[in-house]
Structure formats: structure tokens, C-alpha cells
C-alpha positions as CSV (number, residue, x, y, z in Angstrom):
1,M,-16.3,55.9,-114.0
2,R,-18.1,58.8,-115.3
3,G,-16.5,61.9,-114.3
4,I,-13.0,60.8,-113.4
5,Y,-10.5,61.5,-116.6
6,Y,-7.0,60.3,-116.2
7,K,-3.7,61.8,-117.7
8,I,-1.9,60.1,-120.5
9,P,0.5,58.3,-120.8
10,I,-0.4,56.8,-117.3
11,D,2.4,56.8,-115.0
12,F,2.6,52.9,-114.2
13,G,4.9,53.6,-111.3
14,M,2.5,55.6,-109.4
15,I,0.2,52.7,-109.6
16,V,2.8,50.3,-108.7
17,N,3.5,52.0,-105.5
18,K,-0.1,52.0,-105.1
19,K,-0.7,55.7,-105.4
20,D,-3.4,56.9,-107.4
21,A,-2.7,57.9,-111.4
22,E,-3.1,61.6,-112.0
23,K,-6.5,63.0,-112.8
24,I,-7.4,65.8,-115.3
25,S,-10.4,67.7,-116.5
26,I,-12.8,66.6,-118.9
27,D,-11.6,69.4,-121.1
28,N,-8.1,68.3,-120.9
29,S,-9.3,64.6,-121.5
30,I,-11.1,65.6,-124.7
31,S,-7.9,67.5,-125.7
32,Q,-5.8,64.4,-125.1
33,Q,-8.2,62.3,-127.6
34,I,-8.1,64.8,-130.3
35,F,-4.4,64.8,-129.9
36,L,-4.5,61.0,-130.3
37,I,-6.6,61.0,-133.1
38,S,-4.8,63.9,-135.1
39,T,-1.7,62.0,-134.7
40,T,-2.7,58.3,-135.1
41,A,-3.1,57.0,-138.8
42,L,-5.8,55.3,-139.8
43,G,-5.2,51.4,-139.4
44,E,-2.5,52.0,-136.7
45,C,-4.8,51.3,-133.8
46,K,-5.3,47.3,-134.3
47,F,-8.5,47.1,-132.2
48,D,-10.0,49.8,-133.7
49,E,-9.1,50.7,-137.4
50,T,-11.2,53.4,-137.8
51,F,-9.4,55.3,-135.2
52,G,-7.2,58.1,-136.4
53,T,-7.1,60.4,-139.5
54,E,-6.1,60.0,-143.3
55,I,-3.8,63.0,-142.7
56,W,-0.7,60.8,-142.4
57,E,-1.3,58.9,-145.9
58,M,-0.4,62.2,-147.5
59,D,2.4,63.0,-145.3
60,F,4.6,62.9,-148.1
61,D,2.4,64.4,-151.0
62,L,3.9,67.6,-151.9
63,L,1.8,68.4,-154.7
64,K,-1.3,69.2,-153.0
65,S,-1.9,73.0,-152.6
66,D,-2.3,74.4,-149.4
67,N,-6.1,75.0,-149.8
68,T,-6.5,71.3,-151.0
69,L,-4.6,70.2,-147.9
70,K,-6.4,72.5,-145.4
71,E,-9.9,70.6,-147.0
72,F,-8.6,67.3,-146.6
73,I,-7.2,67.5,-142.7
74,A,-10.1,69.4,-141.7
75,G,-12.7,66.8,-143.3
76,S,-10.7,63.7,-141.9
77,M,-10.5,65.5,-138.4
78,K,-14.3,66.3,-138.6
79,K,-15.1,62.8,-139.6
80,S,-13.0,61.2,-136.9
81,I,-13.8,63.5,-134.1
82,V,-17.7,62.8,-134.5
83,L,-16.9,59.1,-134.5
84,H,-14.6,58.9,-131.6
85,E,-14.9,61.7,-129.3
86,K,-18.9,61.8,-128.0
87,R,-18.1,63.9,-124.9
88,L,-18.0,66.9,-127.5
89,L,-20.7,68.6,-129.6
90,L,-18.4,69.5,-132.5
91,E,-19.0,73.1,-134.0
92,D,-15.9,73.5,-136.4
93,V,-12.4,72.5,-137.3
94,E,-10.0,75.3,-138.6
95,V,-6.9,74.4,-140.3
96,S,-4.1,76.7,-141.6
97,V,-1.1,75.8,-143.3
98,R,2.1,77.7,-143.6
99,D,5.7,76.8,-144.8
100,H,8.2,76.9,-142.1
101,N,11.8,76.8,-142.6
102,L,13.2,74.4,-140.2
103,G,17.0,74.5,-141.1
104,S,20.0,75.1,-139.5
105,S,22.8,77.4,-140.6
106,G,23.8,76.6,-144.0
107,K,20.9,74.4,-144.6
108,S,17.3,74.7,-145.3
109,R,14.8,72.5,-144.4
110,M,10.9,73.5,-145.4
111,K,8.2,71.8,-143.9
112,K,4.5,72.8,-143.9
113,R,3.4,73.5,-140.6
114,V,-0.3,72.5,-140.2
115,V,-2.4,74.4,-137.4
116,I,-5.4,72.7,-136.3
117,S,-8.1,74.2,-134.3
118,V,-11.4,72.4,-132.9
119,K,-14.0,74.5,-131.7
120,G,-17.5,72.9,-129.8
121,Q,-19.3,72.2,-126.6
122,V,-18.3,70.0,-123.9
123,L,-21.6,68.0,-123.6
124,E,-21.2,67.2,-119.8
125,T,-20.8,71.1,-118.6
126,N,-22.3,72.9,-121.5
127,R,-19.2,75.0,-121.7
128,P,-17.7,76.0,-124.8
129,F,-14.4,74.0,-125.7
130,L,-11.3,74.9,-127.9
131,F,-8.4,72.9,-128.9
132,Q,-5.6,74.1,-130.8
133,N,-2.3,72.1,-131.5
134,S,0.2,72.0,-134.6
135,F,2.3,69.9,-136.4
136,F,4.7,69.4,-139.6
137,V,3.9,67.5,-142.8
138,G,6.1,67.2,-145.7
139,P,9.7,66.0,-146.3
140,L,11.0,68.7,-148.5
141,S,14.5,69.7,-147.6
142,Y,17.0,71.5,-149.8
């Protein structure tokens, strides 16, 4: 079913009620796949243990410098995107890391905010592609 892409998570209620599942563009489908890749730990997907990244193996490793962390995340993302997202010609993965205070009044909780930008070209349409998302790593609290 080339050219038809579905929003995840799939709304099975629509299907049970004999309605079509929500369709999305190829760009959104690729974005969903990259999001899944970035938030899945290696080995977590039982039918394909190569799916995901090594990012979550070092979530609690606070000794890594920001530069080491950026290189590690970018490398892991590049390897997994090339392996699991064949609809995209990957050009670059940029990563930035910043300390972020998530605390409320009187209690400070520092985490590292990781912003990932994926640039490439959608092979089916020959259009440029940009995905950007962020998440937090590191359990540092004080």
C-alpha cells in the first residue's frame, strides 16, 4: 500500500466502527518513525532487536560531557535511521544538549534537555525533510 500512511497510535475504535483509520502525509509518517526510533531502547522491540537507539542505555550516566553525549546520540540516531527508515535520504543529525531545571518552588531538579534535528530528503517526493524533537535524560535531582 505504497503512498498510504496511517497516524499512530491507530484508533481501533474507528476501525471497529467500520470507519477508515486516519491517514497522514509521508513526511508525518517519517517523523513518526524517527520519533519511535529515538524513544525505543535497543532490544525493546522483540521482533527486531536492532530497532531503536543506544540513547537509553546511558540515560543515567551523568559522567558524560555534553559533547560526548551529543556525539553518542547523533551516531546512534544516524545508524538506526539509515537502517530503519528507507524512505529518507539522511543528510545530517544535529544534537544539542542543555541543562534544564524542571523543579518547582523550593525543589530543584536538573535534567539534560536533548534536542535532535534530523535533516534529509524524502526519496518519494524529492523534497527536503526536517524533524525536530526534544526529550530529557539524566536523573540528577537536588
